[in-house]
N, C-alpha and C positions, 0 to 999 in steps of 0.2 A: 429416194432411196439408190445407194450406190451397188451395183452387185459386184462382186469380182470372181476371178475365176482362179484358182491355185494347183501349180504344175509342181508336181513330184516324179521321179523315177525309181522303179522296183527292176533291177536286175539278179538275173540267178549269173553267178560268178566263182569261177574255180580257188582264184589266186585274192583278186580286188576287195578293197575295204570302200566305206563311204570316199576317204577322201583320196585313195587311188585312183578312182574313178571321178571325181572334181576335176583331177588334176590333167585326165585323159580328155574332159570336156574342156575348159578352161580357155586353151587356143580361139574354140570356137564364139565362145562367150556364152555355151547352155548353161556353164555353171551356173551362173548369177539369175539365169532366171527358174532355178529350180534350187527352192530351199530347202527341200527335203529329197538327198537321195539315201535309197537304202540297197544293198546289197545281202546276198542270202550269207554270206561270210559274216558282214555285223550282225545279223538276227539266229544263225546256225544255223539255220535249215534251209533249201528251194522250195521252191514253189513247185508243185501244189498247196505247199502246206500255205496258210493264206498271212500269216509271221509276218512279212515281210510289208503286206499293202499294207498289214493293221498297225504295221509300226509307222510306215509312212499318214498313214491317215492322222494316228496319232501329235506326229510331228510339225505336219498341218495345223494341226486345232481344227479336224474337221470329224464331229463327233455323230450325224446325222450320213450313214454307210449309202442313205437312196440317193443321196448326192454326188456321189461318187461315178465317175466314166473311168474305167480301167481299159488302156488301147494294148492287145499282146499280139504276139505273131506265132503262139505256141501252145498245144492244147492244155497243158501246166498252167498258163493266163487262164486262161478260162474258167480252168476249174479252181486257182486259185478264188479267181474271183467270184464265184459264186460261192464257196466257201466263207468269204469276206463279208458277201451280201454287198458287192459291189455292183454295180451293171458295167458289160464289156462288150468293147468294140473287138472286131477281129481285124487284124491285118492281113492278112498274105500275103506271103514269099518272097520276105524279107530276109527270113535266116533258114538253117536246117533246110530239109526235104524239098519243100515247095519252090526253092530257088529255082 
């Protein structure tokens, strides 16, 4: 039996929707690797509300939240992961006050 990893991106943004984020990622080739990109604009609320994570899981066809690892760099990411019932891995120093 073959196992696979499904990748998605969940991001808070004040002005960009999924298509605009895809446009930014296109030159790097990352857009093709992310079948699900969900922004706070798309779902109408930023993290720590878990809606964007839940939406990404739905788009990826993932029903078991225990099989999800969400990687983030802000306290809001961790809280959203907890609320969505998924595992969380913090990456410190990418953005915000910890740079």
